[in-house]
N, C-alpha and C positions, 0 to 999 in steps of 0.2 A: 092363246096367248104365243107368241113369236119367241122363238128361245134366242138368247145372246147370239148365239154364232151367224143368225140369221138377218139382225136388225139391220148389219153394214149394206145389206143387198139393196135398200131403202131409202138409201141415204144419195143426193146427188150428185157427189164428189165422189164416188164411186165406181169404175166400170161393174155393169153385171149383163146376164141375160145374154143377148146378141151380140154386146160389146165387148165381150169376153174371147178370149181365145179357146180351141179346142184342150191344148195345155192347161190352162189358167184353169177351167172349167172341170177337167181332168184332177187339178189338186184342190180345190174346193170339195168335191165329190169324196175324194180320198182323204181327207184330213177328218169332214164330218164322220165321214164314216168306221174310219180307224182309231180315232179320237173317242168313241164313243163308248158306253159301259153296253150295250146293246152285240157290238162288238167283242169285248171281253170276254164276255158270256159264252158267246157262241164259240170263241178260240178255246178256253176252258174247258168247253163239252167236248169241242173234239177232239182234243189231246186227250181226256179222258175213256171218251170212244174208242180213239186209236189203240191206248193202253191196254183197252178190259179187251175188246176184241181180239189182241194180238195177245194177251194172257191167258185165257181161261182154254183152257185145256181140249173142249170140245167144240174149240172153231178152228176151221184152217188158219194157220199163222204164215203170212207173206211178210212180218217184220217182226221176226223174235225178240225178246228182250237181250241185248239195250236199247235195240228200235233204231238202229242206224239209218234206217231209211228213213222216218222218222228227223232223227239228227239233222240228216241231209235236206230235209226239206224244211227244216228250221231253220240251216245256215242259207240257206238262200233266200229265206221269206226274209229274215235279220240283213241281209244285206238289199234285198228291195225295199227293204223298211227306212232303209236307211236314207236312201236316195229320195224316195217317197217325200220322207217326214223334211227333208233339205226344200224339196221344191214346194211342197208347203210351206213350209217357213219363207220362204223367199214370196210365195202369194203374198204371205200373212202381213210382211213387208212393204210390201207396194200398196197392201189398202191401207195401213197404218201412214204411208208416208202421202196416199190421197187423202184422207182423211185430214192429216196435219196441214196441208198446202188449202185445202178448204178451208181450215179454222182459220188460218192466217190472213188468208182473203178477206172472210170476214170479218175477222178485228179488223184490218185495214179500213174497208168498207164501213166499218161501224166508227173507227175514227173521224174520220171523213166524215160521215154524217154527226157525229157531235161535236165537232168542230161549225160546221157550217150552222149548228143551230146555236152552236154557241156565240158564232157572229150575230147572228139574225138577231136571237135576244138584244145584245149586246147595243144594236141599231135600235129596237124597241126603245130599251131604258132611256138611252140618249134621245131618243123622239119625245117621251113620257116625261122625263125629270130635267131633263137637259144636262144632266153628269154623267162623268165618265164611272165605269166599272171597277175597282178595286178585286178582280179576280182574286188574287194572292190571299188578302184578308178574307175574302166570300170564301177561298177553298178551308181556310183553317181554321174559321168559326165552325163549317159543317163538320170535318175530320173532329173538331172537339165534340161537337155534339152527337156523331154516332160511333164517337171511341175511337176512330182508325188511326192510325200511326202518320203523321203529317207527313210529306215527301220533302 
């Protein structure tokens, strides 16, 4: 079963695979990696191991308490994560825009198809019965039957 963050790769309106730039692919991979439970658990494990190794008296300490080197690395990581998350958010906005545009174009095409079918049905109705169709009265009757709000 595909996870929800992978479903849009199959959508016809969203660029994927070779259509993406190296930066877009990197943003997708980093977003999927950094925004996952395995990343969180591995980060917690790394921090715990760092603190344990630098706290146990029997081992060589390269970063003694209060772990200044670790704090430096975490500050650099936080700075990079901010930029990476902004890039990933920008990529997600691009995907959402592509999906919205595809949805809009599909809606326009469907409206055209419905209008054409309505016209053809009117022509068939005229041909069979010889009378005009009162669409307003028909739509009100349908709205009442299905319990919809009349327009």
